[in-house]
N, C-alpha and C positions, 0 to 999 in steps of 0.2 A: 504494500500500500504506500502510495506517495502522500506525504503530509507536509503542509505548510503551517507554520506557527509563528505569530508575532512579526510578520514581515513588514518592514517599513522602508520607505524610499523617499528621499527628498532631492530636489534640484534647487540648490540655494535655499531660500526661505520657503519654497513651495513644496509642501508634502504631497506626494502623488499617491503613495500607498501608506495606510495607517493601520497597523496591527492586523494584517491580513492572515487569516487562518482558515483552512478547510482541508478535506481529504479527498483523494482520488482512489477509491478502492479497486483492487484487482477484479477483473471480470465484470466491470460496470462502466457505463457511459455516463460521464458527468458533464452536464451542460453548464457553460460559464457565460452568463449574459450580463449586459450592461450597455449603457449608451456610449457614444463616441467620447473618448477621453476619460472613461470611468476607471481605467487601470488594468484592463484585461491583458493587453499585449505586454505591458511592463511586467505584470506578474508572471506571465509565461516565460519571458526572457530571463527573469531572475531564476526561475526553476531550472532553466537550461544553462545557466552560468554565463549567458551573454551579457547580462547586466549584474553589477554588484548590488548587494542590499546593505542598508544601513544597520539593520537589526533583524533578528528572527532566524529561524532555521528551516531548512528543507531536508526532509529525511525520506528514505526508502526502506520500508520494513523496520523502522525505528533507528536506522543508522544514517548519519549525515551523508548526503549524496556526494559522491566523488566524481572525478572526471571519467573514471572507468564506468560508473553507473550511467553517466550521461551518454556514453557511446551506445548504450542499450536503449536509449530513448529515440523515438521517431518524432520528427518535428516538421510541421508545414507552416511556414511563415505567411503572414497576410500579404507581404510583398513577395511575389513569385520570383524564384531564383534559378530557373533552368537555363541551360545554354541553348539559345534559339537555333543555332546552325547544326546541332547534333541531331541524329535520328533518335526516335523515341526509344526503341529497344536498346540501341547503343548507349544512350544516356543512362538508363536505369541499370544496365549491366555495369557501366563504369562506376556508379555509386555503390553497387553491391561489392565490386572488387575493392573499393576503398575500405569496406568493412571486413575485408579479409577472405571473401569467398573466392574459390577458384573460378576460372572463366566459364567452365562447364556448369558449375552450380549456380553461378551468377546468371547465366543465360537462361537456365531452367526456371529459376525463381522469378526473374524479371518477366519472362514470357508468360508464365502462369498468372502472375499478378496483373499484368496489363490486359490479358484476356478476361480475367475476373472483373476488371473495371470497364470492360467494353471497348478496349482499344486494340483488340486482336488484329483488326484489319489496317491499323495505322502504324504498325511496328517499324516500317521502313520510311515513314514520313519524317521530315524535319519538324522539330518542335514549333518553329515559327509558322509553319503552314497549318497547324491545328487551330480549330476554333478556341475561343477563350475557355469554353466549358471543357473541351478535351485537354487543353493545357492544364486545367485544374485537376483533371483525373490523373494526368501524368505526374503532377506535383504530389498528389496523394500516393501514387506508386513509389515515388522517391522516398517518402517518409516510411513506407511499409516494407521495402524490399529486404531489409536486413532482419526482419522479424523482431521488432522491438518489444521490450518488456512493458514500456509505457509509451503511449501515443499522445502528443500534444499538437492540436490542430487549430490554427487561427483562421476562422471563417472558411471551413472546408466546403461549404455549400454555396458560397458566393459565385454567381454567374452560371449556376447549373439550372437546366430546365427540370421540370418535375420528374421526368423519367430518369435523368441522370442523378437527381437527388435520391431516388429510390435505390439506384445501383450503389452509390457511395454509402448510403445508410446501411444497406445489406452487408457491404464489406466491413464496415465498422462494427456492426452487430456480430458478425462472424468472428472478428478478432477478440471482442469482449468475451464471447462464448468460449474462447480458447484461454481465457485468463488474463488478457491484456487490460490494463487500466487505461481508459480513454478520457482525456480532457479536451473538450472542443468548445470554441466560442462561436456564436452566431447571432446575427440580428434577426434571423428568421424564426420567430418564437413558435410558430406552428410546427416547424420541423423539430425544434428542441423539445417541445412538449411531447411529440410523438415518439421521439427517439431516446431521450435520456432516462436513466434510472435515478440519477441524483442531479440536483440543481444548486448552483451557486449564483447569487445575484449581487453584483457590485455596483456601487454608485459613489462618485466623489472620492474614490480611493479607499472605501470601507466596504466590508461585507454587510449587506443589509438582510440577507436571508440565505440559509443553506440547509439542505436536508434532502430526503427522498422526494421525488416528484409527488407521489401520492400523499406523503406526510405533509408537505407544504400546502397542497390543495385542501387537505382536511383542516390544517391549522388556520388557514385564511378563509375558510368557508363561513358564511353567515348563516342564519337560520332561513335559508332559501330552499324551498321544496317544490317538487313537481308532483302533482296528483293526476293520474289518468284513471278515469272510471268509465263504465259503460252507460252511466246515467248522466244527468245534468249536474255539473259541479258548481252551478251558480250560487248555491247556498253559502259558499265560502265568502262571498262578498258581504254577507251580513254578520260575519263572525268577529267578535271583539279581538283586538290584538293582531289582526291579519291585514296585510296589504296585498291585494291581488295585482300582479304585474302583467300577466298574460292570461287570457281566458278564451276558450273556444269549445263550447259545449261540454264535453266530458274531460277536457284538459284544462288545468290551471297551474300557473307558476305563481308562487306567493312567498312573501316574507312573513315570518312570525316573530313577535316581540320577545317571547320566552320559550324555554323548553317545555314548560307546562302547556303553553298554547299549542305547540306542535303535537304533544300527546293527545290533547283534547280533539284536535282536528283529525288525527289518525283514528281515534276511537269512534268519532262520529262517522267517518268515511267507511270504516269496517262495519259498523252497525247497519249502515245503509245497504251493505252487501254487494256493492257494485264496483269495488276497487280492483283495477287491473294492475296498478303499480303506485307506490308512494315512496319517493326517494329524495335525498338531499341533492341539490344542484351545486356541484363544486365549481369554484372559479377557474377560469382558464389561466394559463401561464401569463398571458398578456395582462389580465386583470390583476394578478398577484404582483407582477412587475411594476405596474403603475402605482399600486398601493404602497409598496415598500420603498420606492425611490422618492415618493413625494414627501 
């Protein structure tokens, strides 16, 4: 498990990271979200040793991260860094060779990975001839080719069409299933919500929320419920402590002022004998994000 604790960073008198702490568990996808300038990229660069920190620790399995550990990290920067004149397969093979693989092993690994990412027909194309989305896939291959223990990806879904997002998401999920810890940032909150197991929200250089996706949704849930019945749910509009937000015959979305009100409504709905479902409506990641950064 990768763990950050008490990370601070300042440029002159401006503190850009203040007591940053969170974990990236093995075998899980951790979404790292925040607005522009929130501190995501700076945090990632400190983990990778590209930037120094003023205070705090970065550990892997409880031990301070070393340069040897970082060679087992896979990193995709937001600023892409591939050589435009190199062929796609040649480039990924070259990067694998830098990690010590033989030419034969590097070629096998690179070819399989590029095919997995949907670039099997572009192996002999120069990087510069690829679309931006395909260059993005090649950049992800560069981060994965040495089979890293930890993956750190800065905006991996930027510029990808929906089909490409699904391909890349599947590749990352497969690596997590193999035990890799994955930390990725993204402004596409719908993708983060669908993909991540855990979530870290940063704003103004501080962590505003961190936890499992479902745990955060439950934590930030209000007493908002959906009632679906085979009869008319209009009776809800006359109930004390209830604000009906949406209504359509047997469907109602409502807020309740107390847990006791929720129980009263449920008991009345069950007594009426026409309940198809009665469940809390959890907030979306976008709603949680807006709530915690304000």
